[in-house]
C-alpha positions in Angstrom: 11.2 13.5 -26.0 11.8 10.5 -23.8 10.2 9.9 -20.4 11.8 7.8 -17.6 9.8 6.8 -14.6 11.9 5.8 -11.6 10.5 4.7 -8.2 12.8 5.7 -5.4 12.3 4.5 -1.8 13.5 7.6 0.0 13.7 5.6 3.3 16.7 3.7 2.2 20.3 4.9 2.0 20.6 4.3 -1.7 17.2 6.0 -2.3 18.3 9.1 -0.4 21.7 9.2 -2.3 20.1 8.8 -5.7 17.6 11.5 -5.0 20.3 13.9 -3.8 22.5 13.1 -6.8 19.7 13.7 -9.4 18.7 16.9 -7.8 22.3 18.1 -7.6 23.2 17.2 -11.2 19.9 17.9 -13.1 18.1 20.6 -11.1 18.8 23.7 -13.3 19.8 21.9 -16.6 17.9 23.0 -19.6 16.2 20.1 -21.4 15.8 18.0 -18.3 12.8 18.3 -16.1 12.2 16.4 -12.8 8.6 15.7 -12.0 7.4 14.4 -8.7 4.4 12.2 -8.4 4.5 10.9 -4.9 0.8 10.8 -4.2 -1.1 7.7 -4.9 -4.8 7.4 -4.7 -6.4 4.6 -2.6 -7.5 2.9 -5.8 -3.9 2.5 -6.9 -2.8 1.1 -3.6 -5.6 -1.3 -2.6 -7.7 -3.7 -4.6 -11.3 -2.3 -4.5 -12.9 -5.7 -4.2 -10.7 -6.5 -1.1 -11.6 -3.1 0.5 -15.3 -3.8 -0.1 -15.0 -7.3 1.5 -13.2 -5.9 4.6 -15.7 -3.1 5.1 -18.6 -5.5 4.8 -17.1 -7.8 7.4 -16.3 -4.9 9.7 -20.0 -3.9 9.6 -21.0 -7.4 10.7 -18.9 -7.6 13.9 -21.7 -6.4 16.1 -24.5 -8.1 14.3 -25.3 -11.5 15.8 -27.2 -12.6 12.7 -24.1 -12.1 10.5 -21.9 -13.7 13.1 -23.8 -17.0 13.2 -21.7 -18.6 10.5 -18.4 -17.5 12.0 -15.9 -19.9 13.6 -14.6 -19.1 17.0 -11.0 -20.1 17.4 -9.4 -21.0 20.7 -5.9 -19.4 20.7 -4.6 -22.1 23.0 -5.7 -24.9 20.6 -6.0 -23.5 17.1 -6.0 -26.9 15.2 -8.5 -28.4 17.6 -10.8 -25.4 17.1 -10.6 -25.5 13.3 -11.0 -29.3 12.9 
């Protein structure tokens, strides 16, 4: 038995057409089985280290002790604020 994994973006015209074609031609055919695995866990989508870093920074927004090393940027003079 051979397994093919195909990722289809169903928001595109080609993705919709491919999905419709495969369902039409192979839906009730013996020997061919269409499996759907459209759910992805958060671990598959996001890097866990990145998520941890963002959550830690989010906790520090209201804590003045954690904000003391932050740089405030003036949106009207970004380069002047950084340098």
